[in-house]
Residue, then its C-alpha position, 0 to 999 in steps of 0.5 A: m679490729k678481727k686482729l686484736t680480737i684475735a691477739l686477745i683470745a690467744i693472750m687469755a688462753c695463754v693466760f689460763g692455760a698456764s695458770a692451770q700448771k702448777f711449778a714449784l722449786i726445791d733446793m738440792e744443795y739446801i736439802l743435802k746439807n740437812i741430810p745427816a747421812y748424806e754428810v757421813a757418806n761425803q766424809q767417808l768419800d773423802q777419808l777413802s780418797q786420800r788414802w787411795q790418794k797417797e797410795v798412788e803418789a807413794k807409788a809415783t814416787e816410788a818409780q821417780n826415785m827408781y829413775k833418779s837412782f838410775q840417772n845417777d848409776m847409769v855411767f855404771m851399768t852395762d846396756e844389759q843392766k840399763s836395759q833391765k832398770e828401764a824395764q823395771i821403771v817402765a813397770k813401776e810407773k805403769e803399776a802407779t798409773e794403773l793404780r789411779y786408774k783402778y781408784f780414780g777411773p770413770e768405773g773406778e773403785l771411788f765412782k762404786k763406792r760413791q754410788s753405793l753411798i749416794a744413791p741410796i739418799q738420791d732415791e730417798i729425795y726423788n721419791a719425797v720430791k715425788k710424793v709432795s709433787e702429787e699430794r699437791g698437785y705440782m707438774c714440775i719441781f725444778d732444781r734451783a741449785s743446778s739450773a743457771n737458767i732461773i734467775f729469780a723465783s718467788p720463796r712461795i714455790d720452794v718446797s725444799n723444807e716440805v721434802l725435808a718434812k717428807l724425809g723426817i727431817g725437821n727444819 
């Protein structure tokens, strides 16, 4: 009987403790889709990426063509000419690799451009989420788009439209 009483008290404490905390969800993909500046930024990044990719591919193709030409003419070359041509080919391949790294590396131009275009939008969203959280008294707001652990959530706790309203985007 004593164990049953303790168990009931523990369950009641958990229920009352959990009800004191308020949680909400947002759908970041939905929010981002409804922000025109984000779409514009993504288009700019895609265009830059494609242009840089063409540039890198052109360098790589140039190195491949040099190698094919070298293979065809190799029988007519002296050892000194072969070593010069090989050095030129290696330099061209290195140039292509360095260009790829410059544009697409971890600290490359694409990364920097993405940071300059997308980071301000993400900061605005964060501030809007924070305002909604403070106004409505939420202890925590989860992103349903990035959380694979959320199996089901009631649509009543989704505050994505409120966040968009704070951003000045009506839906």
